[in-house]
LUMVOMAR-235706 format. One record per residue: x negated, y negated, z of N, C-alpha, C, CB in turn; residue number from 1; residue in one letter. Coordinates in nm, 4 decimals, always signed. Glycine has a CB too. Layout:
N
@nX X	nY Y	nZ Z	caX X	caY Y	caZ Z	cX X	cY Y	cZ Z	cbX X	cbY Y	cbZ Z	tise NUM	fido A
...
END
This chain:
77
@nX -14.1658	nY -7.2550	nZ +17.9721	caX -14.1046	caY -7.3680	caZ +17.9082	cX -13.9817	cY -7.4142	cZ +17.9826	cbX -14.0702	cbY -7.3351	cbZ +17.7672	tise 1	fido X
@nX -13.9883	nY -7.4050	nZ +18.1081	caX -13.8764	caY -7.4475	caZ +18.1883	cX -13.8594	cY -7.5976	cZ +18.1794	cbX -13.8944	cbY -7.4042	cbZ +18.3322	tise 2	fido X
@nX -13.7344	nY -7.6380	nZ +18.1711	caX -13.7059	caY -7.7804	caZ +18.1646	cX -13.6860	cY -7.8307	cZ +18.3058	cbX -13.5814	cbY -7.8099	cbZ +18.0764	tise 3	fido X
@nX -13.7871	nY -7.8181	nZ +18.3851	caX -13.7777	caY -7.8590	caZ +18.5240	cX -13.7633	cY -8.0080	cZ +18.5339	cbX -13.8985	cbY -7.8127	cbZ +18.6023	tise 4	fido X
@nX -13.7483	nY -8.0524	nZ +18.6549	caX -13.7386	caY -8.1955	caZ +18.6689	cX -13.6547	cY -8.2311	cZ +18.7867	cbX -13.6830	cbY -8.2578	cbZ +18.5450	tise 5	fido X
@nX -13.6168	nY -8.3532	nZ +18.7907	caX -13.5508	caY -8.4078	caZ +18.9074	cX -13.4026	cY -8.3870	cZ +18.9078	cbX -13.5793	cbY -8.5506	cbZ +18.9183	tise 6	fido X
@nX -13.3552	nY -8.2662	nZ +18.9099	caX -13.2126	caY -8.2421	caZ +18.9240	cX -13.1709	cY -8.2827	cZ +19.0634	cbX -13.1772	cbY -8.0940	cbZ +18.8962	tise 7	fido X
@nX -13.0698	nY -8.3639	nZ +19.0713	caX -13.0244	caY -8.4107	caZ +19.2004	cX -12.9222	cY -8.3142	cZ +19.2555	cbX -12.9662	cbY -8.5519	cbZ +19.1905	tise 8	fido X
@nX -12.9474	nY -8.2654	nZ +19.3767	caX -12.8519	caY -8.1750	caZ +19.4384	cX -12.8104	cY -8.2266	cZ +19.5748	cbX -12.9103	cbY -8.0348	cbZ +19.4504	tise 9	fido X
@nX -12.8337	nY -8.3552	nZ +19.6018	caX -12.7983	caY -8.4136	caZ +19.7295	cX -12.6489	cY -8.4284	cZ +19.7435	cbX -12.8654	cbY -8.5471	cbZ +19.7467	tise 10	fido X
@nX -12.6039	nY -8.4576	nZ +19.8658	caX -12.4611	caY -8.4665	caZ +19.8923	cX -12.3988	cY -8.5895	cZ +19.8268	cbX -12.4361	cbY -8.4693	cbZ +20.0419	tise 11	fido X
@nX -12.4785	nY -8.6880	nZ +19.7837	caX -12.4236	caY -8.8076	caZ +19.7226	cX -12.3881	cY -8.7842	cZ +19.5757	cbX -12.5224	cbY -8.9225	cbZ +19.7350	tise 12	fido X
@nX -12.4343	nY -8.6772	nZ +19.5167	caX -12.4124	caY -8.6517	caZ +19.3745	cX -12.2873	cY -8.5669	cZ +19.3593	cbX -12.5356	cbY -8.5814	cbZ +19.3097	tise 13	fido X
@nX -12.1945	nY -8.6132	nZ +19.2768	caX -12.0703	caY -8.5397	caZ +19.2569	cX -12.0876	cY -8.4221	cZ +19.1631	cbX -11.9639	cbY -8.6316	cbZ +19.2038	tise 14	fido X
@nX -11.9893	nY -8.3322	nZ +19.1608	caX -11.9966	caY -8.2146	caZ +19.0746	cX -12.0104	cY -8.2491	cZ +18.9273	cbX -11.8751	cbY -8.1297	cbZ +19.0943	tise 15	fido X
@nX -11.9447	nY -8.3565	nZ +18.8821	caX -11.9547	caY -8.3945	caZ +18.7412	cX -12.0976	cY -8.4315	cZ +18.7052	cbX -11.8607	cbY -8.5112	cbZ +18.7101	tise 16	fido X
@nX -12.1649	nY -8.5026	nZ +18.7961	caX -12.3033	caY -8.5419	caZ +18.7726	cX -12.3941	cY -8.4202	cZ +18.7680	cbX -12.3505	cbY -8.6387	cbZ +18.8808	tise 17	fido X
@nX -12.3725	nY -8.3250	nZ +18.8587	caX -12.4520	caY -8.2022	caZ +18.8596	cX -12.4292	cY -8.1230	cZ +18.7319	cbX -12.4177	cbY -8.1161	cbZ +18.9822	tise 18	fido X
@nX -12.3036	nY -8.1154	nZ +18.6881	caX -12.2722	caY -8.0435	caZ +18.5653	cX -12.3447	cY -8.1063	cZ +18.4470	cbX -12.1205	cbY -8.0422	cbZ +18.5406	tise 19	fido X
@nX -12.3404	nY -8.2385	nZ +18.4381	caX -12.4046	caY -8.3076	caZ +18.3265	cX -12.5547	cY -8.2842	cZ +18.3294	cbX -12.3740	cbY -8.4583	cbZ +18.3307	tise 20	fido X
@nX -12.6149	nY -8.2933	nZ +18.4459	caX -12.7587	caY -8.2733	caZ +18.4574	cX -12.7958	cY -8.1312	cZ +18.4185	cbX -12.8062	cbY -8.3037	cbZ +18.5996	tise 21	fido X
@nX -12.7235	nY -8.0340	nZ +18.4678	caX -12.7518	caY -7.8944	caZ +18.4363	cX -12.7307	cY -7.8686	cZ +18.2878	cbX -12.6632	cbY -7.8006	cbZ +18.5200	tise 22	fido X
@nX -12.6233	nY -7.9218	nZ +18.2320	caX -12.5975	caY -7.9018	caZ +18.0897	cX -12.7077	cY -7.9655	cZ +18.0054	cbX -12.4607	cbY -7.9601	cbZ +18.0512	tise 23	fido X
@nX -12.7546	nY -8.0829	nZ +18.0461	caX -12.8651	caY -8.1470	caZ +17.9737	cX -12.9892	cY -8.0599	cZ +17.9773	cbX -12.8960	cbY -8.2851	cbZ +18.0331	tise 24	fido X
@nX -13.0207	nY -8.0046	nZ +18.0923	caX -13.1383	caY -7.9193	caZ +18.1059	cX -13.1247	cY -7.7944	cZ +18.0203	cbX -13.1599	cbY -7.8807	cbZ +18.2523	tise 25	fido X
@nX -13.0080	nY -7.7313	nZ +18.0240	caX -12.9856	caY -7.6099	caZ +17.9459	cX -12.9932	cY -7.6414	cZ +17.7967	cbX -12.8488	cbY -7.5469	cbZ +17.9809	tise 26	fido X
@nX -12.9309	nY -7.7509	nZ +17.7548	caX -12.9384	caY -7.7913	caZ +17.6135	cX -13.0826	cY -7.8117	cZ +17.5703	cbX -12.8581	cbY -7.9200	cbZ +17.5895	tise 27	fido X
@nX -13.1613	nY -7.8758	nZ +17.6562	caX -13.3022	caY -7.9002	caZ +17.6235	cX -13.3790	cY -7.7689	cZ +17.6077	cbX -13.3678	cbY -7.9866	cbZ +17.7320	tise 28	fido X
@nX -13.3545	nY -7.6751	nZ +17.6974	caX -13.4231	caY -7.5459	caZ +17.6894	cX -13.3833	cY -7.4727	cZ +17.5620	cbX -13.3911	cbY -7.4593	cbZ +17.8129	tise 29	fido X
@nX -13.2554	nY -7.4720	nZ +17.5311	caX -13.2082	caY -7.4016	caZ +17.4116	cX -13.2637	cY -7.4675	cZ +17.2855	cbX -13.0538	cbY -7.3993	cbZ +17.4072	tise 30	fido X
@nX -13.2570	nY -7.6006	nZ +17.2787	caX -13.3087	caY -7.6716	caZ +17.1603	cX -13.4573	cY -7.6475	cZ +17.1402	cbX -13.2827	cbY -7.8214	cbZ +17.1725	tise 31	fido X
@nX -13.5307	nY -7.6350	nZ +17.2499	caX -13.6752	caY -7.6167	caZ +17.2382	cX -13.7115	cY -7.4809	cZ +17.1781	cbX -13.7406	cbY -7.6316	cbZ +17.3745	tise 32	fido X
@nX -13.6138	nY -7.3914	nZ +17.1695	caX -13.6390	caY -7.2579	caZ +17.1154	cX -13.5705	cY -7.2351	cZ +16.9813	cbX -13.5932	cbY -7.1530	cbZ +17.2136	tise 33	fido X
@nX -13.5296	nY -7.3421	nZ +16.9154	caX -13.4571	caY -7.3248	caZ +16.7891	cX -13.5208	cY -7.3993	cZ +16.6736	cbX -13.3152	cbY -7.3704	cbZ +16.8049	tise 34	fido X
@nX -13.5234	nY -7.3319	nZ +16.5629	caX -13.5544	caY -7.3912	caZ +16.4330	cX -13.4431	cY -7.3433	cZ +16.3403	cbX -13.7004	cbY -7.3498	cbZ +16.3796	tise 35	fido X
@nX -13.4124	nY -7.4206	nZ +16.2375	caX -13.3044	caY -7.3771	caZ +16.1485	cX -13.3404	cY -7.2489	cZ +16.0721	cbX -13.2707	cbY -7.4884	cbZ +16.0495	tise 36	fido X
@nX -13.2410	nY -7.1644	nZ +16.0556	caX -13.2566	caY -7.0459	caZ +15.9710	cX -13.1852	cY -7.0781	cZ +15.8401	cbX -13.1977	cbY -6.9140	cbZ +16.0402	tise 37	fido X
@nX -13.2621	nY -7.0879	nZ +15.7346	caX -13.2075	caY -7.1242	caZ +15.6044	cX -13.1878	cY -7.0003	cZ +15.5181	cbX -13.2995	cbY -7.2243	cbZ +15.5335	tise 38	fido X
@nX -13.1153	nY -7.0168	nZ +15.4094	caX -13.0950	caY -6.9046	caZ +15.3184	cX -13.2266	cY -6.8605	cZ +15.2549	cbX -12.9943	cbY -6.9421	cbZ +15.2099	tise 39	fido X
@nX -13.3249	nY -6.9493	nZ +15.2554	caX -13.4556	caY -6.9159	caZ +15.1980	cX -13.5523	cY -6.8577	cZ +15.3023	cbX -13.5172	cbY -7.0401	cbZ +15.1345	tise 40	fido X
@nX -13.5076	nY -6.8498	nZ +15.4257	caX -13.5920	caY -6.7946	caZ +15.5322	cX -13.6064	cY -6.6442	cZ +15.5114	cbX -13.5322	cbY -6.8254	cbZ +15.6733	tise 41	fido X
@nX -13.7286	nY -6.5968	nZ +15.5177	caX -13.7517	caY -6.4537	caZ +15.5014	cX -13.6972	cY -6.3742	cZ +15.6190	cbX -13.9000	cbY -6.4261	cbZ +15.4848	tise 42	fido X
@nX -13.6778	nY -6.2443	nZ +15.5967	caX -13.6223	caY -6.1579	caZ +15.7004	cX -13.7053	cY -6.1599	cZ +15.8277	cbX -13.6111	cbY -6.0164	cbZ +15.6493	tise 43	fido X
@nX -13.8362	nY -6.1460	nZ +15.8144	caX -13.9234	caY -6.1422	caZ +15.9319	cX -13.9178	cY -6.2736	cZ +16.0087	cbX -14.0676	cbY -6.1118	cbZ +15.8904	tise 44	fido X
@nX -13.9207	nY -6.3846	nZ +15.9361	caX -13.9125	caY -6.5154	caZ +16.0014	cX -13.7784	cY -6.5339	cZ +16.0721	cbX -13.9336	cbY -6.6274	cbZ +15.8989	tise 45	fido X
@nX -13.6715	nY -6.4888	nZ +16.0092	caX -13.5389	caY -6.4999	caZ +16.0709	cX -13.5321	cY -6.4160	cZ +16.1985	cbX -13.4289	cbY -6.4554	cbZ +15.9717	tise 46	fido X
@nX -13.5880	nY -6.2967	nZ +16.1951	caX -13.5882	caY -6.2108	caZ +16.3135	cX -13.6691	cY -6.2764	cZ +16.4248	cbX -13.6455	cbY -6.0709	cbZ +16.2799	tise 47	fido X
@nX -13.7855	nY -6.3327	nZ +16.3901	caX -13.8675	caY -6.4005	caZ +16.4900	cX -13.7949	cY -6.5206	cZ +16.5491	cbX -13.9999	cbY -6.4446	cbZ +16.4287	tise 48	fido X
@nX -13.7225	nY -6.5941	nZ +16.4646	caX -13.6469	caY -6.7092	caZ +16.5132	cX -13.5353	cY -6.6647	cZ +16.6076	cbX -13.5883	cbY -6.7886	cbZ +16.3952	tise 49	fido X
@nX -13.4664	nY -6.5573	nZ +16.5729	caX -13.3611	caY -6.5059	caZ +16.6610	cX -13.4195	cY -6.4601	cZ +16.7947	cbX -13.2863	cbY -6.3895	cbZ +16.5932	tise 50	fido X
@nX -13.5383	nY -6.4024	nZ +16.7924	caX -13.6048	caY -6.3617	caZ +16.9164	cX -13.6388	cY -6.4847	cZ +17.0014	cbX -13.7333	cbY -6.2806	cbZ +16.8851	tise 51	fido X
@nX -13.6847	nY -6.5937	nZ +16.9385	caX -13.7132	caY -6.7184	caZ +17.0117	cX -13.5859	cY -6.7737	cZ +17.0743	cbX -13.7763	cbY -6.8239	cbZ +16.9178	tise 52	fido X
@nX -13.4773	nY -6.7695	nZ +16.9997	caX -13.3495	caY -6.8193	caZ +17.0529	cX -13.3039	cY -6.7341	cZ +17.1708	cbX -13.2410	cbY -6.8200	cbZ +16.9428	tise 53	fido X
@nX -13.3214	nY -6.6051	nZ +17.1599	caX -13.2859	caY -6.5137	caZ +17.2693	cX -13.3667	cY -6.5496	cZ +17.3936	cbX -13.3112	cbY -6.3653	cbZ +17.2287	tise 54	fido X
@nX -13.4969	nY -6.5723	nZ +17.3758	caX -13.5820	caY -6.6117	caZ +17.4886	cX -13.5323	cY -6.7420	cZ +17.5505	cbX -13.7286	cbY -6.6271	cbZ +17.4432	tise 55	fido X
@nX -13.4950	nY -6.8372	nZ +17.4656	caX -13.4429	caY -6.9640	caZ +17.5155	cX -13.3156	cY -6.9455	cZ +17.5961	cbX -13.4172	cbY -7.0585	cbZ +17.4007	tise 56	fido X
@nX -13.2285	nY -6.8566	nZ +17.5516	caX -13.1051	caY -6.8297	caZ +17.6256	cX -13.1341	cY -6.7648	cZ +17.7601	cbX -13.0125	cbY -6.7402	cbZ +17.5438	tise 57	fido X
@nX -13.2314	nY -6.6752	nZ +17.7646	caX -13.2702	caY -6.6137	caZ +17.8919	cX -13.3187	cY -6.7196	cZ +17.9906	cbX -13.3798	cbY -6.5079	cbZ +17.8696	tise 58	fido X
@nX -13.4001	nY -6.8110	nZ +17.9431	caX -13.4514	caY -6.9175	caZ +18.0299	cX -13.3366	cY -7.0064	cZ +18.0767	cbX -13.5586	cbY -7.0020	cbZ +17.9560	tise 59	fido X
@nX -13.2451	nY -7.0392	nZ +17.9866	caX -13.1305	caY -7.1223	caZ +18.0232	cX -13.0441	cY -7.0539	cZ +18.1283	cbX -13.0467	cbY -7.1547	cbZ +17.8996	tise 60	fido X
@nX -13.0239	nY -6.9250	nZ +18.1154	caX -12.9443	caY -6.8507	caZ +18.2138	cX -13.0131	cY -6.8532	cZ +18.3498	cbX -12.9223	cbY -6.7046	cbZ +18.1674	tise 61	fido X
@nX -13.1453	nY -6.8395	nZ +18.3501	caX -13.2186	caY -6.8471	caZ +18.4776	cX -13.2040	cY -6.9855	cZ +18.5403	cbX -13.3682	cbY -6.8143	cbZ +18.4564	tise 62	fido X
@nX -13.2079	nY -7.0900	nZ +18.4579	caX -13.1886	caY -7.2264	caZ +18.5080	cX -13.0509	cY -7.2393	cZ +18.5740	cbX -13.2033	cbY -7.3297	cbZ +18.3927	tise 63	fido X
@nX -12.9489	nY -7.1873	nZ +18.5078	caX -12.8134	caY -7.1929	caZ +18.5628	cX -12.8059	cY -7.1159	cZ +18.6942	cbX -12.7116	cbY -7.1365	cbZ +18.4621	tise 64	fido X
@nX -12.8647	nY -6.9974	nZ +18.6974	caX -12.8620	caY -6.9160	caZ +18.8192	cX -12.9293	cY -6.9883	cZ +18.9353	cbX -12.9304	cbY -6.7811	cbZ +18.7949	tise 65	fido X
@nX -13.0409	nY -7.0544	nZ +18.9090	caX -13.1092	caY -7.1289	caZ +19.0157	cX -13.0228	cY -7.2430	cZ +19.0678	cbX -13.2432	cbY -7.1839	cbZ +18.9652	tise 66	fido X
@nX -12.9568	nY -7.3148	nZ +18.9780	caX -12.8711	caY -7.4248	caZ +19.0198	cX -12.7525	cY -7.3751	cZ +19.1016	cbX -12.8220	cbY -7.5021	cbZ +18.8985	tise 67	fido X
@nX -12.6924	nY -7.2651	nZ +19.0590	caX -12.5805	caY -7.2078	caZ +19.1341	cX -12.6270	cY -7.1654	cZ +19.2726	cbX -12.5196	cbY -7.0874	cbZ +19.0588	tise 68	fido X
@nX -12.7438	nY -7.1034	nZ +19.2790	caX -12.7987	caY -7.0615	caZ +19.4080	cX -12.8225	cY -7.1822	cZ +19.4989	cbX -12.9298	cbY -6.9837	cbZ +19.3877	tise 69	fido X
@nX -12.8761	nY -7.2903	nZ +19.4443	caX -12.8973	caY -7.4121	caZ +19.5239	cX -12.7653	cY -7.4668	cZ +19.5767	cbX -12.9686	cbY -7.5194	cbZ +19.4402	tise 70	fido X
@nX -12.6627	nY -7.4704	nZ +19.4911	caX -12.5327	caY -7.5230	caZ +19.5330	cX -12.4704	cY -7.4369	cZ +19.6419	cbX -12.4382	cbY -7.5320	cbZ +19.4137	tise 71	fido X
@nX -12.4809	nY -7.3069	nZ +19.6288	caX -12.4254	caY -7.2169	caZ +19.7309	cX -12.4974	cY -7.2381	cZ +19.8635	cbX -12.4372	cbY -7.0687	cbZ +19.6863	tise 72	fido X
@nX -12.6286	nY -7.2513	nZ +19.8576	caX -12.7059	caY -7.2745	caZ +19.9791	cX -12.6657	cY -7.4059	cZ +20.0445	cbX -12.8557	cbY -7.2745	cbZ +19.9482	tise 73	fido X
@nX -12.6467	nY -7.5109	nZ +19.9650	caX -12.6043	caY -7.6398	caZ +20.0191	cX -12.4653	cY -7.6323	cZ +20.0826	cbX -12.6053	cbY -7.7453	cbZ +19.9092	tise 74	fido X
@nX -12.3760	nY -7.5580	nZ +20.0223	caX -12.2397	caY -7.5470	caZ +20.0738	cX -12.2358	cY -7.4685	cZ +20.2040	cbX -12.1492	cbY -7.4809	cbZ +19.9707	tise 75	fido X
@nX -12.3271	nY -7.3732	nZ +20.2196	caX -12.3302	caY -7.2931	caZ +20.3415	cX -12.3870	cY -7.3704	cZ +20.4601	cbX -12.4115	cbY -7.1676	cbZ +20.3187	tise 76	fido X
@nX -12.4671	nY -7.4731	nZ +20.4318	caX -12.5285	caY -7.5462	caZ +20.5432	cX -12.4522	cY -7.6696	cZ +20.5807	cbX -12.6687	cbY -7.5840	cbZ +20.5095	tise 77	fido X
END
């Protein structure tokens, strides 16, 4: 469920633009793994929802790591 897409990492794109794009992607990944936990939600359902959110956070962290790696590679060249 990666929120892949056309992240711009060219030299014409400023850091603010990269930050916004990355934040949008991370927000999308996190939102895609969330449903509300209500007071009427059963224990098992709440645990399953928390597990989905955890998975979403793992994917978001990987997205961030890939972007950081791309930026470091660009700066070295």
